[in-house]
VOGU-3710 file (C-alpha; in Angstrom, 3 decimals, decimal comma):
1> mtaradiqpg> -96,373/17,414/151,509  -96,259/19,539/154,480  -98,749/20,574/157,268  -99,626/24,371/156,967  -101,147/26,875/160,356  -104,520/28,155/157,518  -106,733/28,632/159,986  -106,726/29,459/163,420  -108,656/27,229/166,150  -112,127/29,273/167,519
11> tqdavvfpgq> -113,852/29,236/170,313  -115,992/26,580/169,777  -116,465/22,913/168,942  -117,656/21,899/165,569  -119,107/18,270/164,326  -118,489/17,224/160,461  -119,912/14,521/157,836  -118,288/12,948/155,798  -120,055/11,817/152,731  -120,385/8,902/149,910
21> gsqrpgmgad> -117,695/6,749/149,315  -117,085/6,138/153,328  -120,055/3,065/153,113  -118,788/-0,021/154,358  -120,503/-3,265/155,791  -120,996/-3,390/159,502  -121,027/0,500/159,941  -122,710/1,680/162,796  -123,724/-1,727/164,502  -121,274/-1,388/167,619
31> fhkqwpiarr> -123,300/1,808/168,805  -126,728/0,780/167,527  -125,709/-2,779/169,390  -124,526/-0,051/173,049  -126,784/2,888/172,409  -130,603/2,436/172,779  -130,547/6,427/171,354  -128,670/4,729/168,018  -130,725/1,958/167,900  -134,061/3,943/167,766
41> tfeeacdavg> -132,166/6,254/165,108  -132,517/3,283/163,073  -135,780/2,710/163,791  -136,850/5,750/162,956  -135,187/5,539/159,568  -136,754/2,418/158,897  -139,879/3,465/159,227  -139,186/6,515/157,588  -138,535/5,430/154,167  -139,774/1,184/154,233
51> enlvqlcfek> -136,633/-0,115/154,256  -134,771/-2,507/155,983  -131,721/-0,243/156,551  -130,415/-2,178/159,907  -129,855/-4,723/157,368  -128,479/-2,726/154,231  -125,561/-1,245/156,943  -124,520/-4,589/158,948  -124,600/-7,361/156,840  -122,968/-7,781/153,509
61> dprlhlteft> -126,268/-6,667/151,542  -125,194/-5,747/147,540  -127,780/-2,290/148,119  -125,608/-0,979/149,999  -122,851/0,363/147,299  -126,626/1,885/144,903  -127,098/5,241/145,326  -130,644/5,127/146,189  -129,897/3,208/149,583  -126,354/4,038/149,891
71> qpciltmeia> -127,192/7,941/151,192  -130,302/7,248/153,911  -127,440/4,331/155,043  -124,342/6,513/155,666  -126,971/9,753/156,853  -128,581/7,090/159,594  -125,318/5,722/160,767  -124,134/9,292/161,101  -127,134/10,627/163,137  -126,738/7,462/165,017
81> awralveefg> -123,169/8,023/166,347  -124,836/12,323/166,687  -127,349/11,165/168,301  -125,206/8,963/170,787  -121,760/10,997/171,239  -124,896/13,739/172,666  -126,682/11,495/175,156  -123,944/9,491/176,224  -121,109/12,286/176,434  -122,341/15,000/176,958
91> lqatvfgghs> -120,503/17,025/173,345  -122,143/20,077/172,562  -121,393/21,825/169,218  -122,710/25,086/167,072  -120,526/24,516/164,247  -121,627/21,946/161,811  -120,118/20,863/157,665  -120,813/17,725/155,185  -119,302/16,609/152,934  -121,695/16,474/149,869
101> lgeytalvaa> -124,320/13,848/151,483  -122,749/14,839/154,729  -124,097/18,412/154,238  -127,414/16,485/154,803  -126,742/15,155/157,925  -125,157/18,439/159,630  -128,792/19,915/158,908  -130,417/17,477/160,958  -127,395/17,947/163,713  -128,039/21,627/163,349
111> gaipfadavr> -131,492/20,881/163,613  -132,211/22,604/160,062  -134,179/19,397/158,694  -136,310/16,787/160,695  -134,450/13,394/160,395  -137,325/11,265/159,167  -137,517/14,509/156,168  -134,203/13,603/155,419  -133,772/10,097/155,335  -136,784/10,438/152,968
121> lvrrrgalmq> -134,731/13,343/150,838  -131,439/11,640/150,139  -133,271/8,852/149,541  -134,856/10,268/146,708  -131,576/12,279/146,428  -129,414/9,185/146,118  -132,383/7,407/143,127  -132,403/10,025/141,114  -128,504/10,822/140,704  -128,581/7,047/140,481
131> ravpqgngam> -130,500/6,987/136,887  -129,372/10,932/135,927  -126,800/9,088/133,973  -127,208/6,247/132,089  -124,618/3,240/133,630  -120,976/3,951/132,334  -121,503/7,357/130,201  -119,715/9,330/133,475  -116,556/8,555/135,848  -114,509/10,992/138,505
141> aalvaddler> -111,200/10,952/139,791  -108,857/12,088/141,853  -106,164/14,740/141,076  -103,346/14,547/144,108  -100,294/17,200/143,775  -98,915/20,133/145,800  -101,082/22,995/144,871  -103,226/22,185/143,255  -104,766/25,743/142,271  -101,187/27,044/141,449
151> sgalgvaraa> -99,831/24,316/139,353  -102,200/24,929/136,497  -103,379/21,427/136,326  -107,263/22,024/136,663  -107,057/24,000/133,627  -105,648/20,960/131,924  -108,372/19,192/133,247  -111,341/21,957/132,549  -109,517/22,581/128,450  -110,157/18,004/128,286
161> gaevanhnsl> -114,217/18,452/129,107  -113,965/17,233/132,738  -115,168/19,571/135,750  -114,040/20,162/139,105  -116,332/18,673/141,654  -114,961/18,665/144,761  -112,049/20,882/145,816  -111,021/19,070/148,834  -108,182/20,612/149,837  -104,730/21,799/148,590
171> aqvvisgtse> -103,645/18,873/147,418  -106,511/16,982/146,534  -109,170/17,442/143,873  -112,216/15,397/142,114  -113,320/15,691/138,588  -116,415/14,582/137,424  -117,835/14,128/133,574  -118,483/11,022/131,016  -116,337/8,894/130,690  -114,457/10,388/127,680
181> sierakrala> -113,794/14,147/129,163  -112,153/12,277/132,273  -109,755/9,726/129,480  -108,742/12,540/127,801  -108,100/14,463/130,634  -105,803/11,962/132,445  -103,610/11,607/129,049  -102,966/14,846/128,903  -102,326/15,366/132,586  -100,131/12,778/132,465
191> eshpslsfip> -97,704/14,961/129,871  -98,328/18,432/131,213  -98,089/16,794/135,289  -95,871/13,829/135,114  -95,828/14,181/139,008  -99,668/13,998/139,272  -101,036/11,498/140,515  -104,587/10,548/139,228  -106,574/8,083/140,591  -110,252/6,764/139,048
201> lqvsapfhss> -113,019/6,506/141,406  -115,707/3,867/141,716  -118,878/5,557/141,069  -122,153/5,085/139,726  -122,930/8,411/137,892  -120,473/11,893/137,477  -121,527/13,504/140,851  -121,664/17,814/141,224  -121,381/18,041/137,560  -123,652/19,422/134,724
211> lmrsiegefq> -124,664/16,001/133,937  -126,375/15,902/136,828  -128,366/19,329/136,217  -131,847/17,383/134,484  -132,765/16,002/138,161  -132,858/19,587/139,540  -136,544/20,280/138,905  -137,793/16,974/139,924  -135,192/17,024/143,134  -136,777/21,003/143,974
221> aylesfargf> -140,366/20,168/143,581  -139,730/17,164/145,948  -137,892/18,642/148,490  -140,466/21,955/148,529  -142,963/19,699/149,736  -140,779/19,171/153,022  -139,781/22,602/153,308  -142,271/23,682/156,259  -140,594/20,897/158,651  -137,409/22,741/158,490
231> rpelaarvts> -136,349/25,279/160,380  -133,734/27,663/157,985  -132,930/29,402/160,150  -130,915/27,242/162,322  -129,198/25,852/158,636  -126,829/29,627/159,679  -124,595/26,782/161,960  -123,773/24,807/158,836  -121,686/25,405/156,102  -123,244/25,210/152,477
241> nvtgdfheag> -120,766/23,636/150,079  -122,376/25,819/146,880  -121,148/28,789/148,775  -118,462/28,297/150,609  -119,753/30,058/153,592  -122,456/29,260/156,169  -125,505/29,113/154,989  -128,690/31,869/155,465  -132,236/31,334/155,639  -133,550/32,867/152,819
251> slianlvqqi> -130,881/30,310/150,641  -131,252/27,336/151,472  -133,443/25,027/149,134  -132,061/26,874/146,705  -128,303/25,538/147,522  -129,515/21,873/148,092  -130,536/21,909/144,619  -127,125/23,609/143,178  -125,620/20,563/145,543  -126,022/18,112/142,699
261> sgsvrwldnm> -124,421/20,238/139,925  -122,746/22,562/141,446  -119,732/21,895/142,813  -118,476/21,213/146,741  -116,019/24,051/148,368  -114,903/21,716/150,695  -111,468/24,018/150,919  -113,819/27,109/151,689  -116,418/24,527/154,213  -113,226/23,928/156,306
271> ramgaraqri> -111,961/27,714/156,657  -115,659/29,036/157,818  -115,468/26,514/159,989  -111,971/26,418/161,117  -112,064/30,156/162,126  -114,764/29,617/164,452  -113,921/25,548/166,144  -112,083/24,932/168,736  -112,313/21,262/168,326  -113,185/19,394/165,672
281> yevgpgapls> -115,141/15,909/165,898  -115,936/13,904/162,775  -118,354/11,792/162,788  -119,104/8,916/160,445  -118,148/5,360/159,085  -114,782/6,534/157,421  -112,435/10,007/158,050  -111,204/11,185/154,845  -111,823/14,960/155,674  -109,593/14,350/158,539
291> kffqtlgrtv> -106,741/14,095/156,463  -108,271/17,495/154,327  -108,205/19,122/157,551  -104,416/18,196/158,338  -103,331/19,693/154,886  -104,510/23,344/157,079  -102,424/22,593/159,723  -105,937/21,680/161,915  -105,962/18,016/163,930  -109,502/16,504/163,737
301> tpvtkaadae> -110,758/13,816/165,899  -112,081/11,076/164,141  -115,190/8,828/165,430  -115,548/5,698/163,889  -116,483/3,428/166,033  -118,352/3,029/169,338  -114,628/2,810/170,801  -113,459/5,897/169,034  -116,176/7,555/171,531  -115,291/6,185/174,538
311> aalrgyvapr> -111,710/7,312/173,747  -112,314/10,548/172,652  -115,093/11,925/174,706  -114,774/10,174/178,604  -115,216/13,373/180,251  -115,459/15,549/177,761  -116,181/19,656/178,890  -117,632/21,598/176,710  -116,281/25,248/175,494  -117,260/27,875/177,704
321> aepsvvrapa> -118,236/30,280/175,379  -121,461/28,371/174,452  -124,058/31,206/172,680  -126,164/28,618/170,956  -125,459/25,225/171,914  -127,069/22,734/169,343  -127,899/19,050/171,376  -129,033/16,117/169,198  -132,519/16,454/167,803  -134,968/14,282/169,363
331> ppavrsapap> -136,885/12,314/166,533  -139,155/14,855/165,489  -142,949/15,658/164,713  -143,474/17,154/161,940  -144,460/21,209/161,907  -147,085/23,366/160,257  -146,497/25,595/157,543  -146,992/29,288/158,487  -150,142/30,516/158,024  -150,534/32,316/154,667
341> eratgtralv> -150,968/36,203/154,382  -154,749/36,986/153,370  -155,058/39,727/151,162  -156,951/41,856/153,672  -153,681/41,643/155,745  -155,477/39,296/158,809  -153,236/35,718/158,660  -154,773/32,985/157,996  -156,083/30,632/160,554  -155,942/27,207/159,132
351> saerlgdaaf> -154,466/25,376/155,754  -154,822/23,011/153,353  -151,579/21,863/155,029  -152,604/21,796/158,349  -155,616/19,581/157,914  -155,733/16,140/159,367  -153,333/14,533/161,292  -149,477/15,481/161,171  -147,858/11,611/161,470  -150,182/11,299/158,953
361> rrdhnvrlay> -148,560/12,967/156,599  -145,449/12,411/157,741  -146,047/8,626/157,512  -146,812/8,365/154,017  -144,615/11,279/153,076  -147,251/13,940/151,494  -148,321/17,125/151,327  -152,232/16,782/152,577  -154,003/14,402/154,457  -155,565/13,619/151,591
371> vagamvkgia> -156,525/9,945/149,232  -157,609/9,076/145,978  -158,817/6,081/146,678  -158,590/2,751/144,673  -161,259/2,229/141,783  -161,771/-1,589/140,514  -161,027/-2,552/137,148  -158,040/0,205/137,010  -160,634/2,431/136,778  -157,848/3,911/139,231
381> spelvirmgr> -155,348/3,714/136,563  -151,415/3,719/136,969  -151,623/6,975/135,385  -153,889/8,530/138,342  -151,475/6,951/141,383  -148,676/8,322/138,603  -150,529/11,707/138,642  -150,592/12,234/142,782  -147,492/10,075/143,550  -145,415/13,445/141,298
391> agllsffgag> -147,680/15,957/143,329  -146,550/14,102/146,654  -150,404/12,953/147,764  -151,373/9,606/147,959  -153,203/7,163/145,806  -154,053/3,183/145,366  -153,758/1,959/141,955  -156,739/-0,019/141,692  -156,052/-3,865/141,281  -159,445/-4,959/142,112
401> glgleriedg> -160,657/-6,974/139,301  -157,681/-7,227/137,439  -155,564/-9,837/136,171  -152,346/-10,950/137,722  -150,397/-9,996/134,803  -151,938/-6,209/134,323  -151,255/-6,200/138,406  -147,724/-6,311/137,749  -147,560/-4,416/134,623  -149,296/-1,498/136,420
411> vrriqaalpa> -147,290/-2,126/139,503  -143,971/-2,102/137,053  -144,749/1,470/135,363  -145,524/3,186/138,832  -142,230/2,013/140,217  -140,551/2,917/136,905  -142,173/6,208/136,676  -141,900/7,485/140,342  -138,774/7,961/142,447  -138,201/5,928/146,198
421> gapwgvnllh> -140,038/7,794/148,516  -142,857/8,222/146,513  -146,230/8,451/147,934  -148,531/5,382/145,955  -150,058/2,154/146,894  -152,266/-0,562/146,047  -155,640/-1,998/146,153  -156,142/-4,969/148,121  -159,760/-6,864/147,555  -160,838/-9,002/149,345
431> nvnhpeleer> -162,309/-11,876/147,276  -165,146/-14,196/148,831  -165,623/-16,627/145,704  -161,860/-17,124/144,759  -159,420/-16,710/147,708  -156,394/-18,237/145,815  -156,917/-15,498/143,495  -156,062/-13,294/146,953  -152,753/-15,189/147,787  -151,676/-14,928/144,438
441> tvdvllrlgv> -152,164/-11,444/144,439  -150,156/-10,706/147,503  -147,466/-12,777/146,116  -147,220/-10,005/143,352  -147,455/-7,176/145,938  -144,650/-8,598/148,031  -142,822/-9,541/144,663  -142,623/-6,413/144,238  -141,594/-5,111/146,897  -145,169/-2,792/147,462
451> rcveasaytv> -145,179/-1,494/150,186  -148,838/0,421/150,531  -152,167/-1,015/149,908  -155,539/-0,335/150,244  -157,720/-3,347/151,888  -161,164/-3,060/151,011  -164,824/-5,041/150,848  -163,268/-7,516/153,551  -165,911/-8,494/155,870  -163,391/-11,093/158,048
461> ltpavvryrl> -160,037/-10,989/158,147  -158,021/-14,083/155,645  -155,049/-15,534/155,495  -153,829/-13,627/152,622  -154,152/-10,515/153,960  -153,026/-11,535/157,125  -149,931/-12,486/155,656  -149,019/-9,320/153,629  -149,528/-7,103/156,808  -146,665/-9,181/158,938
471> kgarlaadga> -144,265/-9,509/156,486  -141,124/-7,968/156,896  -142,493/-6,450/160,938  -140,118/-6,843/163,268  -140,229/-6,586/167,755  -138,923/-3,275/168,641  -138,381/-1,880/172,105  -142,036/-0,487/172,177  -144,039/-2,630/170,379  -143,664/-3,537/166,659
481> rpanrlmakl> -142,401/-1,923/163,749  -144,524/-2,863/160,310  -142,837/-3,640/157,179  -146,246/-2,500/155,184  -148,584/-0,156/155,449  -152,101/-0,635/155,734  -155,327/1,316/155,190  -158,678/-0,290/156,119  -161,665/0,674/154,262  -164,912/-0,255/155,908
491> srpevarqfv> -168,283/0,631/156,018  -169,235/-1,701/159,270  -167,830/-1,051/162,890  -167,705/-5,032/163,620  -165,200/-5,610/161,033  -163,609/-2,454/161,607  -162,716/-4,068/165,506  -160,751/-6,801/163,605  -158,531/-4,294/161,292  -157,841/-2,218/164,924
501> spaperivra> -156,798/-5,601/167,148  -153,701/-7,617/166,286  -154,154/-10,216/164,047  -155,796/-13,455/164,756  -153,768/-16,012/166,752  -154,983/-19,105/164,418  -154,474/-17,876/161,198  -150,937/-16,595/162,853  -150,191/-19,549/163,970  -151,101/-21,352/160,648
511> lrekglitde> -148,980/-19,352/158,089  -145,804/-19,810/160,696  -146,609/-23,297/160,567  -146,715/-23,167/156,528  -143,370/-21,319/156,228  -145,223/-18,551/154,450  -143,928/-15,811/158,231  -140,727/-16,347/159,964  -140,744/-16,799/163,989  -139,915/-12,775/164,433
521> earaaarlpm> -143,214/-12,262/162,294  -145,359/-14,461/164,088  -144,306/-12,564/167,665  -144,378/-9,897/166,379  -148,162/-10,009/165,424  -149,386/-9,691/168,215  -147,377/-6,271/169,470  -149,011/-4,888/165,342  -152,446/-3,503/164,768  -154,120/-4,914/161,616
531> addvcaesds> -154,258/-1,077/160,362  -152,355/1,996/160,617  -155,111/3,518/158,770  -158,579/2,304/158,970  -161,258/4,532/156,698  -165,314/4,806/157,740  -166,845/4,614/154,377  -169,923/5,964/153,946  -172,652/6,348/151,482  -169,918/5,781/148,486
541> gghtdkgvaf> -170,375/4,567/144,912  -170,078/1,079/144,023  -169,689/-1,538/146,541  -172,223/0,540/150,096  -173,632/-0,152/153,245  -175,433/3,190/152,508  -173,768/4,881/156,179  -174,668/8,385/157,102  -171,262/9,499/158,407  -172,452/11,216/161,057
551> sllpammhlr> -172,913/7,863/162,727  -169,940/6,402/161,162  -167,188/8,184/161,969  -167,324/8,814/165,298  -168,572/5,128/165,917  -164,811/3,941/163,790  -163,435/6,774/166,279  -164,386/5,212/169,021  -163,727/1,475/168,166  -159,534/2,680/167,557
561> deamaehrfp> -159,858/3,805/170,743  -160,992/1,375/172,984  -158,542/-0,981/171,096  -155,403/1,737/171,303  -156,346/1,603/174,642  -156,647/-2,356/175,237  -153,244/-3,109/172,762  -151,290/-0,212/173,990  -149,565/-0,048/170,462  -146,968/2,112/169,932
571> arirvgaagg> -148,288/4,061/167,041  -151,923/6,187/167,384  -154,191/4,287/164,316  -155,809/6,692/162,037  -159,279/7,204/161,126  -159,979/9,084/158,574  -163,643/9,525/155,945  -164,888/8,428/152,737  -167,577/8,164/151,481  -170,012/11,231/150,049
581> igtpeavaaa> -166,907/13,707/149,542  -167,344/16,492/146,620  -167,053/19,477/148,096  -165,323/21,407/150,285  -167,839/21,846/152,827  -167,860/17,867/152,955  -164,316/18,128/153,913  -164,597/20,565/156,361  -167,181/18,944/157,892  -165,053/15,562/157,882
591> ftlgadfilt> -162,659/17,180/159,679  -163,982/19,227/162,190  -165,896/15,641/163,260  -162,033/14,582/163,384  -161,122/12,462/160,904  -156,823/12,263/160,478  -157,912/12,651/156,208  -160,131/11,748/154,260  -160,886/9,987/150,910  -162,222/10,960/147,486
601> gsinqctpea> -163,180/7,908/144,638  -166,542/8,941/142,630  -165,530/12,190/141,669  -161,753/10,733/140,648  -163,889/8,826/137,844  -164,311/11,761/135,762  -160,793/12,878/135,169  -158,043/12,531/132,754  -156,153/9,929/134,356  -159,047/7,660/135,276
611> gtsdlvkdml> -158,931/4,719/132,876  -162,665/4,321/131,428  -163,647/5,995/128,614  -164,687/9,796/127,426  -168,263/8,588/126,697  -167,978/7,828/130,475  -166,465/10,772/131,352  -168,702/12,972/129,479  -171,947/10,870/130,597  -170,287/11,653/134,689
621> adadiqdfam> -169,293/15,413/134,514  -173,491/15,919/133,920  -174,536/13,922/136,507  -176,542/15,009/139,494  -177,068/14,448/143,315  -180,018/12,154/141,699  -178,705/10,803/138,942  -177,991/7,593/141,081  -179,573/4,149/142,018  -178,557/0,712/143,704
631> apagdmfelg> -178,172/-2,059/141,896  -177,128/-5,786/142,633  -173,045/-6,203/142,997  -171,285/-8,701/140,201  -168,905/-10,130/142,431  -170,858/-10,994/145,218  -174,520/-11,750/142,948  -175,844/-14,529/144,991  -175,019/-13,017/148,039  -177,513/-9,944/147,628
641> ariqvfrkgv> -174,754/-7,686/148,251  -175,931/-3,857/146,833  -173,641/-1,427/144,789  -174,620/2,459/143,920  -174,170/2,914/139,963  -175,147/5,738/137,677  -178,382/5,589/136,145  -179,127/8,365/134,043  -179,749/7,395/130,679  -179,197/4,013/131,354
651> ffpargnkly> -180,620/0,837/131,769  -178,022/-0,772/134,142  -179,706/-0,734/137,140  -183,325/-1,994/136,532  -181,379/-4,728/134,286  -179,450/-5,525/136,927  -182,346/-6,074/139,777  -184,376/-7,605/137,218  -181,122/-10,812/136,480  -181,564/-10,614/140,824
661> elyqrhesle> -185,400/-11,680/140,794  -185,064/-13,821/138,001  -182,215/-15,717/140,021  -183,668/-15,718/143,552  -187,582/-16,680/141,413  -185,763/-20,036/139,673  -184,206/-22,785/139,456  -182,054/-22,746/136,390  -181,947/-20,712/132,717  -184,629/-24,005/131,936
671> aidektreql> -187,441/-22,302/133,863  -187,294/-19,414/132,580  -189,890/-18,221/129,729  -188,815/-17,916/126,432  -189,968/-14,399/125,792  -187,585/-13,466/128,511  -185,233/-15,618/127,403  -185,455/-13,832/124,477  -185,193/-10,443/126,167  -182,739/-11,633/127,574
681> etqyfkkrid> -179,920/-12,209/124,697  -181,022/-9,702/122,341  -181,149/-6,963/125,087  -179,133/-7,478/127,502  -176,003/-9,984/126,639  -176,599/-9,582/122,940  -175,752/-12,924/122,395  -177,174/-16,089/123,136  -177,381/-17,773/126,578  -175,201/-21,058/125,275
691> evwaetkayy> -172,980/-18,442/123,412  -172,440/-16,422/127,349  -172,013/-19,893/128,759  -169,104/-21,172/126,665  -167,718/-18,257/126,946  -168,654/-18,331/130,937  -167,045/-22,033/131,110  -163,581/-21,323/129,366  -162,508/-18,483/131,695  -163,135/-21,021/134,493
701> lktdpaqver> -161,712/-23,725/133,277  -158,891/-21,879/133,154  -159,027/-20,506/136,467  -161,447/-21,644/138,981  -162,340/-24,979/137,389  -164,359/-26,451/140,009  -166,865/-23,601/139,414  -167,619/-25,433/136,489  -167,378/-28,590/137,902  -170,254/-27,605/140,275
711> aeknarhrma> -172,098/-25,358/137,151  -172,632/-28,735/135,814  -174,181/-30,648/138,826  -176,200/-27,581/139,676  -178,487/-25,330/137,757  -178,712/-22,927/139,487  -175,665/-21,936/140,172  -175,118/-22,043/135,977  -177,861/-19,489/135,998  -175,832/-17,639/138,117
721> lvfrwyfvdt> -172,123/-17,583/136,772  -174,089/-16,777/133,419  -176,078/-13,294/134,975  -172,663/-12,624/136,791  -171,091/-12,254/132,999  -173,646/-9,632/132,346  -172,173/-7,692/134,929  -168,475/-8,481/134,105  -169,195/-7,081/130,307  -170,925/-4,176/131,146
731> mrrarrgdta> -168,339/-3,029/132,795  -166,407/-4,060/129,887  -168,568/-1,986/128,080  -168,653/1,503/129,873  -164,758/1,222/130,219  -164,349/0,697/126,420  -167,022/3,823/125,728  -169,480/0,945/123,389  -171,388/4,840/121,914  -174,015/1,941/120,938
741> dkvnfqihgg> -174,541/0,389/123,845  -174,550/2,613/126,609  -178,196/2,445/128,029  -176,404/-1,035/129,013  -173,368/0,797/130,582  -172,102/-0,131/134,936  -170,501/2,674/136,200  -170,349/2,418/139,958  -170,732/6,112/141,505  -172,120/8,668/144,129
751> palgsfnrav> -173,948/11,700/145,246  -170,198/12,772/146,005  -170,444/13,408/142,086  -172,739/15,351/141,432  -172,215/17,999/144,176  -168,642/18,516/142,857  -170,108/19,529/139,232  -172,307/21,333/140,894  -169,576/23,058/143,406  -167,026/23,754/140,250
761> kgtplepwrn> -170,134/24,790/137,335  -168,744/27,934/135,783  -165,320/27,197/137,276  -162,023/26,511/135,068  -162,946/22,756/137,100  -166,179/22,470/135,364  -165,028/20,337/131,713  -163,467/17,203/132,947  -160,398/17,147/130,798  -159,365/19,983/133,164
771> rhvdalaafl> -160,397/18,073/136,550  -156,455/16,333/136,672  -156,686/14,542/139,817  -154,518/16,573/142,002  -156,207/19,581/140,874  -159,251/18,104/142,045  -157,328/17,355/146,028  -156,228/20,729/145,469  -159,689/21,990/145,067  -161,516/20,572/147,820
781> menaarvlee> -158,718/20,592/150,802  -157,691/24,306/149,929  -161,356/25,297/150,228  -161,745/23,443/152,660  -159,999/25,052/155,313  -161,612/29,089/153,704  -164,570/27,458/154,251  -163,257/26,292/157,931  -161,434/30,080/158,709  -165,243/31,266/157,635
791> rwrrftaeav> -167,265/30,039/159,740  -164,942/30,111/162,601  -164,526/34,107/162,656  -167,902/34,186/162,302  -168,733/32,247/165,411  -165,605/34,075/167,249  -167,302/37,458/165,723  -171,187/36,417/167,257  -169,020/35,308/170,720  -167,458/38,945/171,005
801> erva> -170,714/40,795/169,553  -172,183/38,967/172,701  -170,153/40,084/175,445  -170,004/43,293/173,708
//
């Protein structure tokens, strides 16, 4: 092949980035070692996706070659190198291009897409591409020959069913398709073009072919959820693989979606960049693009190692013609979306997407600062979590009270349904009676790679919750970085203080001595708060201290501020509001008080996705504010803890209180009078007391034999275990929807649900079958924005009148 002068140098400097296939173990390690900006870039990427990309890139980790991990790793290495070139050597560029995945790097370098968003995007892109076609059903191959366009070889390949995936240069084209079509193309080309080189590629899917179209819709929805942070006007400095020319501001998202199945027009990209560029630098793990430019008579300077940068850019002088130099952007904050236009033509001051804390939305990868909290016994079901995750919203699987097998099954269902990077988590419930169950739950969560938990019902920190928080934590230049996010749902300031502080040294030391955490994780503990987010839980359904939001939320915020001043954590702890949130006005009040996010509970139990019976949902859809009462909590029966439950048409609150009264007055079941014992058996338990004890004993012999041993020695403890059976069984009856026994239903809930029912009366959300959990989020947040704007306009109008 002879190099030809196809494009003449322009007046600006360009940077190009290679895509998938250029990865190699150790890539970026020298940049990371030599320059702080590169280290900060890797840290930012690790935080964005919750994975140790340093390990993936620098060590011989087999996951580096899985598309889901390959793409964020290459992007991170390339941006780390690019930022180092700008900060250390003053590289300036106004023209950018990238091959396939590299186009995302180019958009980040140009400032069009925030880096953290891009890392999340390409991980999702990789995961979708990986699953689009079953392994072995697709293939790709490179065709190499002089002047492929005129040779007719591409027509032969297309006739065999192959598609052009990459038009890389005058001498190389990559074809893609089913394994059968690529094999047919190979045989046909061997006969018609024997001098052509046919090189099969080791790929996990037939990229850039029509076989990828099945994932475009899902990726577009995910991509659009990040659009508020994009700067499309800066994309005009970047070439589009789809069009072959530079991006136009209005087509950025469409081009990126189409790029998944469309052909990469790299030859056209090179010509477009070459017409503007005086010098071209290739930055990445390898330098495949430099060879493509050579076929057009252009020399490209590759920068694949730190030593290349020293050699190529020491003494760098920027070109004189630099109308709009783009410097490597610093780690960006999420930008708010522009306010929409009102029908009246006045511009909106408040939007749902602006409510709450931007860092919360960024860190949890969500559209709204809104959370659907966990409801025990799987009422916050996998289906609820999946629906929220697909909508770009955070929710927590209600693992509390479930057996380990059901927890694992629920987590695996969520993981199978949601792509990597989707927002979701699992509830970790403090278990006073069975701390070993809490430990085993943490074992399951860590083994399955659950990266976010909602810790609830804690009164003190336990080794289990501390171990979850610290596992995978690493030291950083400005503090420590956790691998696992933790949201603590709390109603008491003295407990909150524990979660806004580092883990207790005695627990950390004990965990290290047992080998449950590493030395680095133990060292990181002192520089890391126990929680990323603290949720102030006021008057709520289920377990509640009946707190008042106007008192509790400010107290929690002050505690947070004191902890931040004392410990100087690198990231601000967020404080959210929960309890009593069932109307747009309540949401608006929470954000006005300063909440960084809100968390809803009771209202989500009356949705199609909630894991309870239709009968319960029918009952709750008819609830009003006054239809709730307090009853003993079965899991902390002996301690006298209280829960808030639904009472309209059911006897559970009265019967639960009666059982606690009997427990307080008597030393044993035998001490209870015969008439009351008969009432318990016929109306409460629906079986004889000895049958209840036999069932209870069998359960504890499997799960906690010490309880049986204690009960046989202590008649009062035996009575408590029998009474606790009723609390467990009344929840089972409600979830099953036993129509004949609904008076014994235990249904957790609070007045927020009654308020919500009033707010949606006469709207499409009045029937619970229309109340999809993400629709509730949209209703509350969008209308809260309107409430806040209306109040603001009223206040400002009154102020103007007074001045006038």
